[in-house]
PATI-125760 format. One record per atom (N, C-alpha, C, CB): x, y, z. Coordinates in steps of 0.02 Angstrom, whole numbers, padded with zeros to 5 digits, always signed. Atoms other than C-alpha are relative to their C-alpha. Glycine has a CB too. Example, Ala and Ser with C-alpha at 12.3 -4.5 7.8 and 13.67 -1.06 7.14 Angstrom:
BEGIN
+00045-00059+00000
+00615-00225+00390
+00045+00060+00000
-00050+00001+00062
-00042-00059-00003
+00684-00053+00357
-00039+00055+00037
+00020+00023-00071
This chain:
BEGIN
+00021+00009-00069
+03923-09708-05213
-00074+00021+00006
+00045+00043+00049
+00072-00013-00008
+03738-09715-05166
-00010+00056+00050
-00037-00063+00022
+00014-00056-00045
+03675-09553-05090
-00052-00022+00053
-00026+00062-00040
+00048+00014-00052
+03585-09569-04923
-00061+00044-00009
+00032+00011+00069
+00061-00039+00005
+03404-09513-04924
-00015+00031+00067
-00059-00043-00024
+00016-00036-00061
+03327-09397-04797
-00026-00046+00055
-00052+00054-00014
+00030+00044-00049
+03229-09536-04711
+00052-00045+00033
-00055-00042-00031
-00052+00042-00028
+03389-09634-04683
+00049+00040+00042
+00036-00037-00055
-00048-00043-00034
+03480-09486-04609
-00033+00045+00052
+00037+00043-00050
+00030-00050-00044
+03363-09358-04532
-00075-00010+00007
+00014+00070-00026
+00073+00002-00010
+03189-09354-04456
-00034+00056-00040
-00017+00007+00074
+00028-00056+00038
+03160-09185-04537
+00017-00010-00073
+00029+00069+00026
-00010+00019+00070
+03136-09219-04721
+00015+00061-00044
-00063-00035-00027
-00022-00057+00041
+03232-09071-04795
+00074-00009-00016
-00013+00068+00036
-00072+00004+00017
+03400-09057-04885
+00044+00032+00053
+00012+00034-00068
-00040-00034-00051
+03459-08936-04751
+00011-00045+00061
-00034+00065+00021
-00006+00044-00058
+03423-09061-04612
+00048-00058-00015
-00068-00028+00020
-00045+00054+00020
+03510-09202-04706
+00072+00024+00000
-00019-00028-00069
-00068-00028+00003
+03661-09091-04739
+00028+00012+00070
+00000+00065-00041
-00023-00014-00068
+03669-09040-04556
+00018-00065+00036
-00055+00037+00039
-00014+00064-00033
+03658-09219-04490
+00064-00031-00027
-00059-00048-00008
-00061+00028+00030
+03791-09277-04612
+00061+00040+00022
-00006-00001-00076
-00056-00042-00020
+03901-09130-04564
+00024-00015+00070
-00020+00072-00004
-00019+00015-00069
+03898-09182-04381
+00046-00061+00004
-00061-00012+00042
-00043+00060+00000
+03991-09342-04429
+00068+00013-00032
-00035-00057-00036
-00065-00018+00030
+04136-09250-04512
+00039+00044+00049
-00009+00036-00068
-00041-00038-00046
+04277-09189-04400
+00012+00071-00024
+00066-00034+00011
-00015-00066+00027
+04316-09044-04516
-00060+00047+00009
+00018-00004-00074
+00059-00042-00007
+04136-08981-04508
-00013+00016+00074
-00061-00035-00030
+00010-00014-00072
+04123-09000-04319
+00051+00052+00024
+00007-00066+00041
-00050-00050-00019
+04285-08901-04302
-00020+00070-00024
+00069-00019-00029
+00023-00064+00027
+04213-08764-04412
-00057+00028+00042
-00022-00008-00073
+00058-00022-00039
+04054-08757-04308
+00017+00013+00073
-00055-00051-00004
-00008+00001-00074
+04118-08791-04132
+00071+00015+00023
-00020-00067+00026
-00069-00014-00019
+04304-08752-04137
+00044-00061-00004
+00002+00029+00069
-00051+00052+00004
+04464-08852-04151
+00039+00001+00065
+00047+00009-00062
-00032+00002-00066
+04527-08904-03979
+00075+00005-00004
-00020-00063+00037
-00073+00000+00007
+04704-08924-04045
+00028+00071-00008
+00021-00043-00059
-00023-00069+00010
+04712-08736-04077
+00003+00039+00065
-00046+00035-00048
+00000-00034-00064
+04697-08694-03892
+00044-00037+00050
-00072+00007+00028
-00044+00032-00049
+04820-08726-03751
-00031-00006+00070
+00065+00039+00005
+00034+00004-00064
+04698-08704-03606
-00037-00067+00003
-00049+00060+00010
+00033+00066-00004
+04644-08880-03550
-00075+00005+00011
+00030-00040+00057
+00073-00008-00010
+04473-08816-03495
-00035+00015-00066
-00014+00056+00050
+00028-00015+00067
+04443-08747-03670
-00001-00063-00042
+00041+00056-00035
-00004+00062+00039
+04501-08909-03749
-00056-00048+00021
+00068-00034+00010
+00051+00047-00024
+04386-09014-03639
-00070+00023-00019
+00005-00007+00076
+00066-00026+00017
+04238-08900-03671
-00016-00011-00074
-00005+00075+00016
+00011+00009+00072
+04260-08906-03859
-00010-00074-00017
+00060+00028-00040
+00006+00071+00014
+04286-09094-03863
-00067-00027+00025
+00058-00039+00033
+00065+00021-00026
+04131-09117-03755
-00056+00020-00047
-00011+00029+00068
+00051-00023+00047
+04030-09014-03878
+00000-00043-00063
+00011+00074-00018
-00005+00044+00059
+04094-09118-04025
-00035-00066+00013
+00075-00012-00019
+00029+00065-00017
+04043-09278-03937
-00076+00005+00007
+00030-00026+00065
+00072-00008-00010
+03871-09214-03887
-00036+00008-00066
-00014+00060+00045
+00033-00011+00065
+03829-09154-04062
+00000-00063-00043
+00035+00057-00038
-00005+00061+00041
+03891-09312-04148
-00046-00055+00026
+00072-00025-00001
+00043+00052-00028
+03801-09429-04028
-00073+00017-00008
+00016-00011+00074
+00069-00020+00009
+03642-09329-04037
-00023-00014-00071
-00009+00073+00016
+00018+00011+00071
+03643-09336-04227
-00004-00074-00016
+00052+00034-00046
+00003+00072+00011
+03681-09522-04224
-00066-00030+00025
+00059-00035+00035
+00064+00024-00026
+03527-09551-04117
-00057+00020-00045
-00011+00028+00071
+00052-00023+00047
+03421-09448-04236
-00001-00046-00061
+00012+00073-00021
-00004+00044+00059
+03481-09554-04382
-00028-00069+00017
+00072-00006-00025
+00025+00066-00020
+03445-09714-04285
-00075+00001+00007
+00032-00021+00067
+00073-00004-00008
+03269-09654-04248
-00037-00007-00066
-00018+00066+00032
+00034+00002+00065
+03229-09642-04434
-00018-00072-00020
+00042+00032-00054
+00014+00069+00018
+03234-09831-04446
-00027-00040+00059
+00062-00034-00027
+00029+00033-00058
+03154-09871-04278
-00071-00023-00016
+00000+00046+00062
+00064+00027+00021
+03011-09986-04328
-00050-00005+00058
+00009-00069-00031
+00045+00006-00058
+02938-09986-04151
-00036+00064+00016
+00039-00023+00061
+00031-00065-00016
+02889-09803-04153
-00035+00029-00061
+00053+00050+00026
+00034-00036+00053
+02764-09703-04254
+00039+00063-00016
-00073+00017+00020
-00035-00062+00019
+02819-09544-04342
-00005+00053+00055
-00029+00027-00066
+00003-00049-00055
+02752-09430-04203
+00044-00021+00059
-00072+00008+00024
-00042+00023-00055
+02840-09539-04074
+00074+00012-00014
-00011-00075+00013
-00070-00012+00019
+03003-09527-04168
+00018+00074+00010
+00012-00020-00074
-00014-00071-00006
+02991-09338-04172
-00003+00023+00073
-00049+00041-00042
+00003-00016-00072
+02943-09332-03987
+00067-00019+00033
-00059-00037+00034
-00065+00020-00026
+03101-09429-03946
+00054+00046-00028
+00015-00075-00018
-00047-00047+00031
+03194-09318-04069
+00002+00066+00038
-00018+00012-00073
+00004-00062-00039
+03135-09168-03967
+00042-00006+00064
-00073+00018+00017
-00039+00011-00061
+03213-09243-03811
+00075-00002-00016
-00022-00066+00034
-00070+00001+00022
+03375-09279-03904
+00025+00070-00015
+00009-00046-00062
-00016-00069+00016
+03374-09101-03968
+00012+00040+00064
-00055+00032-00042
-00005-00038-00063
+03346-09032-03793
+00065-00017+00037
-00061-00016+00045
-00061+00021-00034
+03489-09133-03719
+00063+00026-00036
+00003-00077+00005
-00057-00023+00039
+03607-09087-03860
+00008+00076+00008
-00009-00018-00074
-00002-00073-00009
+03562-08903-03846
+00027+00017+00069
-00070+00031-00010
-00023-00013-00068
+03591-08909-03658
+00076-00009+00004
-00035-00047+00050
-00072+00012-00001
+03766-08981-03686
+00037+00056-00037
+00016-00068-00032
-00032-00053+00038
+03808-08850-03817
-00003+00066+00037
-00032+00007-00070
+00006-00062-00039
+03742-08709-03708
+00048+00000+00059
-00072+00009+00025
-00047+00004-00055
+03848-08772-03564
+00071+00015-00024
-00002-00070+00032
-00066-00015+00028
+04002-08768-03675
+00006+00074-00016
+00012-00042-00064
-00001-00072+00016
+03957-08594-03735
+00010+00041+00063
-00066+00020-00035
-00007-00035-00063
+03940-08535-03556
+00071-00007+00028
-00051-00026+00052
-00068+00012-00024
+04106-08614-03509
+00050+00041-00039
+00017-00075-00005
-00047-00038+00042
+04196-08535-03656
-00005+00075+00015
-00014-00014-00074
+00009-00071-00013
+04121-08364-03621
+00031+00019+00068
-00075+00018+00000
-00029-00013-00066
+04174-08377-03438
+00076+00001-00003
-00023-00053+00049
-00073+00003+00007
+04352-08426-03485
+00025+00063-00037
+00022-00064-00037
-00019-00059+00038
+04360-08284-03612
+00000+00062+00044
-00047+00011-00060
+00003-00058-00045
+04306-08158-03480
+00058-00003+00050
-00068+00001+00038
-00054+00006-00048
+04432-08226-03356
+00067+00020-00031
+00004-00072+00026
-00062-00017+00034
+04572-08210-03483
+00002+00074-00018
+00010-00043-00062
+00002-00072+00016
+04515-08036-03535
+00015+00041+00063
-00069+00020-00029
-00013-00034-00063
+04515-07983-03352
+00074-00005+00018
-00043-00029+00057
-00071+00010-00013
+04689-08057-03334
+00043+00045-00043
+00019-00074-00012
-00038-00044+00046
+04749-07960-03486
-00004+00073+00024
-00028-00006-00071
+00008-00069-00024
+04677-07798-03415
+00043+00012+00062
-00074+00014+00016
-00041-00007-00060
+04764-07828-03249
+00074+00002-00018
-00013-00058+00049
-00069+00001+00022
+04927-07870-03336
+00019+00066-00033
+00013-00058-00047
-00013-00064+00034
+04911-07711-03439
+00011+00055+00051
-00059+00018-00046
-00008-00051-00052
+04889-07604-03284
+00066-00008+00036
-00058-00004+00051
-00063+00013-00034
+05038-07687-03203
+00061+00017-00043
+00004-00073+00021
-00056-00013+00046
+05144-07663-03358
+00014+00075-00008
-00014-00030-00069
-00008-00073+00008
+05115-07474-03361
-00023+00035+00064
-00040+00025-00061
+00021-00031-00063
+05106-07419-03179
+00018+00074+00003
+00033-00037+00058
-00015-00071-00012
+05095-07236-03132
+00040+00006+00065
-00066+00042+00004
-00043-00008-00058
+05238-07197-03015
-00006+00072+00026
+00074-00016-00019
+00010-00068-00028
+05199-07049-02899
+00063+00043-00004
-00021-00005+00072
-00062-00038+00003
+05382-06998-02899
+00019+00025-00069
+00056-00041+00027
-00015-00019+00069
+05380-06978-03088
-00047+00053-00028
-00001-00061-00044
+00050-00049+00023
+05245-06844-03096
+00030+00053-00045
-00034+00033+00060
-00032-00052+00040
+05365-06712-03162
+00019-00027-00069
+00064+00027+00035
-00019+00030+00064
+05429-06831-03296
-00060-00011-00044
+00037-00066+00011
+00061+00010+00039
+05252-06874-03350
-00024+00066-00030
-00055-00031+00044
+00021-00066+00026
+05211-06689-03367
+00042+00020-00060
+00006+00053+00055
-00044-00017+00057
+05362-06667-03481
-00019-00041-00061
+00073-00013+00019
+00020+00042+00057
+05307-06813-03589
-00067+00022-00029
-00003-00074+00021
+00065-00025+00024
+05130-06745-03599
+00012+00062-00044
-00047+00018+00059
-00016-00059+00040
+05201-06579-03661
+00033-00020-00065
+00045+00047+00040
-00033+00025+00061
+05312-06672-03785
-00051-00026-00050
+00051-00055+00018
+00049+00029+00045
+05166-06769-03857
-00045+00054-00030
-00044-00052+00037
+00043-00053+00025
+05055-06616-03871
+00036+00044-00051
-00026+00043+00058
-00038-00042+00046
+05192-06514-03955
+00014-00037-00066
+00065+00022+00032
-00016+00038+00060
+05244-06651-04076
-00061-00016-00042
+00035-00064+00019
+00061+00016+00037
+05065-06692-04122
-00021+00058-00046
-00057-00015+00049
+00017-00057+00042
+05049-06516-04194
+00042+00003-00064
+00010+00065+00039
-00046-00002+00057
+05190-06552-04318
-00015-00052-00053
+00070-00009+00025
+00020+00047+00052
+05096-06680-04421
+00039-00065+00000
+00008+00033-00067
-00031+00066+00006
+05178-06838-04487
+00069-00003+00033
+00006-00019-00072
-00066+00001-00031
+05353-06790-04432
-00005-00004+00076
+00039+00062-00020
+00011+00002-00073
+05292-06758-04255
-00027-00067+00022
-00047+00055+00021
+00027+00066-00017
+05194-06920-04256
+00055-00052+00001
-00055-00020-00051
-00056+00047+00002
+05352-07012-04303
+00043+00006+00063
+00043+00013-00062
-00039-00011-00061
+05443-06934-04155
-00035-00029+00061
+00012+00076+00010
+00038+00029-00056
+05304-06986-04038
+00005-00076-00001
-00074+00022-00003
-00005+00073+00006
+05308-07164-04105
+00067-00024+00025
-00011-00021-00073
-00067+00019-00021
+05495-07172-04078
+00007+00004+00076
+00053+00044-00033
-00004-00009-00072
+05477-07107-03900
-00040-00054+00037
-00024+00069+00021
+00044+00048-00033
+05334-07224-03855
+00032-00070-00001
-00068-00002-00035
-00030+00067+00004
+05429-07378-03914
+00068-00004+00035
+00008-00020-00072
-00066+00000-00032
+05593-07325-03832
-00003+00011+00075
+00045+00052-00032
+00001-00020-00071
+05544-07250-03665
-00064-00024+00035
+00005+00077+00006
+00057+00027-00036
+05432-07338-03539
-00044+00055+00028
+00024-00046+00056
+00039-00055-00029
+05378-07172-03460
-00045+00032-00053
+00046+00053+00031
+00040-00028+00054
+05319-07105-03628
-00057-00048-00017
+00044+00012-00063
+00052+00050+00013
+05225-07268-03658
-00054+00003+00054
+00030-00070-00003
+00048-00004-00055
+05144-07252-03486
-00047+00060-00009
+00036+00005+00067
+00041-00059+00012
+05082-07077-03528
-00052-00014-00054
+00044+00060-00021
+00046+00017+00055
+05005-07141-03690
-00054-00049+00025
+00038-00031-00059
+00046+00051-00023
+04926-07290-03603
-00050+00026+00052
+00038-00058+00030
+00040-00021-00057
+04857-07196-03453
-00044+00061-00012
+00045+00015+00056
+00038-00062+00011
+04792-07031-03524
-00045-00005-00061
+00048+00059-00007
+00045+00000+00057
+04643-07006-03640
+00022+00048-00054
-00072+00017+00022
-00022-00042+00056
+04666-06926-03812
-00009+00075+00010
-00038-00020-00061
+00008-00073-00007
+04593-06754-03766
+00056+00033+00041
-00067+00016+00032
-00052-00029-00042
+04725-06727-03632
+00068+00000-00035
+00005-00039+00065
-00062+00004+00037
+04861-06771-03756
-00002+00040-00066
+00017-00072-00015
+00007-00038+00062
+04792-06669-03901
+00009-00041-00062
+00049+00056+00000
-00009+00045+00058
+04786-06818-04019
-00067-00033-00018
+00054-00054+00014
+00062+00034+00020
+04648-06905-04119
-00003-00069+00032
-00003-00007-00077
+00010+00065-00033
+04574-07062-04042
+00031-00057-00040
-00074-00013+00011
-00027+00055+00042
+04623-07173-04190
+00076-00004+00006
-00021+00010-00073
-00073-00001-00007
+04805-07117-04177
+00021-00023+00070
+00027+00070-00015
-00013+00021-00068
+04800-07142-03990
-00001-00077+00005
-00052+00030+00049
+00005+00073+00000
+04745-07323-04017
+00062-00032-00033
-00063-00023-00037
-00060+00027+00034
+04891-07351-04137
+00061+00004+00045
+00013+00037-00066
-00057-00007-00045
+05016-07285-04010
-00006-00047+00060
+00006+00073+00024
+00009+00048-00055
+04940-07390-03872
+00021-00070-00023
-00074+00000+00024
-00019+00066+00027
+04960-07544-03982
+00076-00005-00006
-00033-00011-00069
-00073+00000+00006
+05141-07495-04016
+00034-00007+00068
+00024+00064-00035
-00028+00003-00068
+05174-07471-03830
-00006-00071+00028
-00036+00050+00046
+00010+00068-00025
+05101-07641-03787
+00047-00049-00035
-00073-00022-00008
-00042+00045+00039
+05194-07729-03927
+00074+00004+00022
-00006+00015-00075
-00070-00009-00019
+05359-07657-03868
+00013-00016+00073
+00021+00071-00015
-00014+00004-00072
+05344-07653-03679
-00037-00056+00036
-00016+00065+00031
+00040+00053-00033
+05214-07788-03639
-00032-00047-00050
-00054+00032+00045
+00028+00045+00053
+05196-07912-03783
-00041-00058+00029
+00056-00028-00042
+00037+00055-00030
+05132-08045-03662
-00073+00018+00010
+00031-00019+00067
+00070-00021-00008
+04975-07942-03636
-00039-00011-00064
-00003+00075+00021
+00032+00012+00065
+04936-07950-03821
-00019-00073-00008
+00045+00022-00057
+00012+00072+00007
+04950-08139-03816
-00061-00021+00039
+00061-00040+00022
+00057+00017-00043
+04827-08155-03672
-00065+00030-00028
+00012+00024+00071
+00059-00034+00027
+04706-08029-03749
-00024-00035-00064
+00015+00074-00014
+00018+00035+00063
+04712-08118-03918
-00034-00067+00015
+00062-00011-00043
+00031+00064-00018
+04673-08284-03835
-00071+00010+00026
+00042-00036+00053
+00066-00015-00026
+04527-08208-03743
-00049+00016-00056
+00003+00059+00049
+00043-00018+00057
+04458-08135-03904
-00018-00062-00041
+00035+00051-00045
+00012+00060+00040
+04476-08301-03997
-00052-00045+00034
+00065-00039-00011
+00047+00042-00037
+04382-08395-03860
-00069+00032+00002
+00025-00012+00072
+00064-00036-00001
+04247-08261-03848
-00035-00006-00068
+00010+00074+00019
+00029+00005+00067
+04221-08265-04037
-00025-00070-00014
+00052+00020-00053
+00022+00069+00009
+04210-08454-04035
-00066-00012+00038
+00054-00049+00025
+00062+00009-00039
+04078-08451-03897
-00060+00030-00037
+00008+00033+00069
+00054-00033+00036
+03974-08332-04003
-00026-00043-00057
+00022+00067-00026
+00020+00042+00057
+03972-08458-04147
-00048-00055+00021
+00062-00032-00032
+00043+00055-00023
+03881-08586-04039
-00074+00016-00007
+00016-00017+00072
+00070-00018+00006
+03719-08488-04050
-00030-00025-00065
-00008+00076+00005
+00024+00024+00065
+03703-08531-04234
-00008-00076-00001
+00048+00023-00056
+00003+00073+00000
+03740-08716-04207
-00059-00023+00042
+00066-00030+00027
+00057+00017-00043
+03613-08724-04066
-00065+00009-00039
+00000+00044+00064
+00059-00011+00041
+03484-08650-04183
-00009-00054-00053
+00004+00068-00034
+00004+00052+00050
+03525-08780-04315
-00023-00066+00030
+00068-00010-00035
+00023+00060-00034
+03501-08921-04190
-00076+00003+00011
+00036-00010+00068
+00071-00008-00014
+03330-08854-04139
-00042-00008-00064
-00013+00068+00032
+00037+00000+00063
+03278-08838-04322
+00003-00067-00035
+00026+00054-00046
-00012+00058+00043
+03349-08998-04396
-00003-00068+00035
+00066+00007-00031
+00003+00065-00034
+03340-09132-04261
-00070-00029+00001
+00025+00007+00071
+00069+00026-00001
+03150-09144-04257
-00048+00054-00024
-00018-00023+00071
+00053-00045+00020
+02988-09066-04315
-00049+00006+00058
-00036-00024-00065
+00041-00010-00060
+02894-08991-04168
-00074-00013-00013
+00010+00070+00026
+00070+00010+00016
+02727-08996-04258
-00018-00074-00001
-00017+00033-00067
+00013+00073+00003
+02741-09183-04289
+00003-00029+00071
+00050-00036-00046
-00005+00024-00068
+02798-09214-04111
-00062+00017+00041
+00063+00029+00034
+00059-00023-00037
+02647-09117-04048
-00060-00046-00012
-00018+00071-00021
+00055+00046+00014
+02533-09248-04127
-00007-00053+00055
+00009-00034-00067
+00003+00048-00055
+02575-09358-03978
-00056+00018+00050
+00067-00005+00035
+00052-00022-00047
+02450-09254-03880
-00068-00027-00018
-00002+00076+00002
+00065+00026+00021
+02309-09330-03981
-00009-00074+00015
-00009+00011-00075
+00003+00073-00014
+02349-09508-03923
-00057-00014+00049
+00068-00026+00029
+00054+00022-00044
+02199-09594-03847
+00028-00048+00052
-00057-00033-00041
-00025+00042-00054
+02239-09670-03679
-00059-00035+00034
+00041+00043+00052
+00054+00038-00031
+02132-09808-03603
-00001+00013+00075
+00009-00076-00014
+00007-00012-00073
+02064-09777-03430
+00018-00064+00038
-00073+00022+00017
């Protein structure tokens, strides 16, 4: 199979630019860069990701078409490439903003669900005090005591609430161990919260990846120095 040359693929004559433009035409590569819509159940996330795939692919197709545009000089091609880059970047930034907003909304929802799952009941103050004393006493007994706390947290909702609501210093336990017990409490008493939080994290992490792709578009769609040569064009009065 004949390899495509840089001039037939990218305006920027570098292997990196050629590789990037070619990558935009492969679904597997676009999924790696911009996310796989099929992995998310939120329709807004799906639409945002699919829109980003389309914008990147079409932008790259236009760049490739420009390389063989016989009606434009090289500076003109890069000037148009700059406009294509700007439009593509705008579309990707919009998707990034949308994803970040959805991630925040889901994270807020998870936090609200967590608070609702472990409510402090005013009438249970005495019981909470007893559980606090239990945790502090058992924590002094090392691994055996830790095992007793784990069993209590996963069996009794009030014990789980104490773990979820109070900071480590008030319980006499290390912060790392406190985090493990909180995770155990959520897994047992409010697994739905974990699901929402995990989705929020996945969307937030995906949004962060867009910064790199945006940078690659700016670098590989056109050469700003060549486009700037358009400023030297002589215009007749």
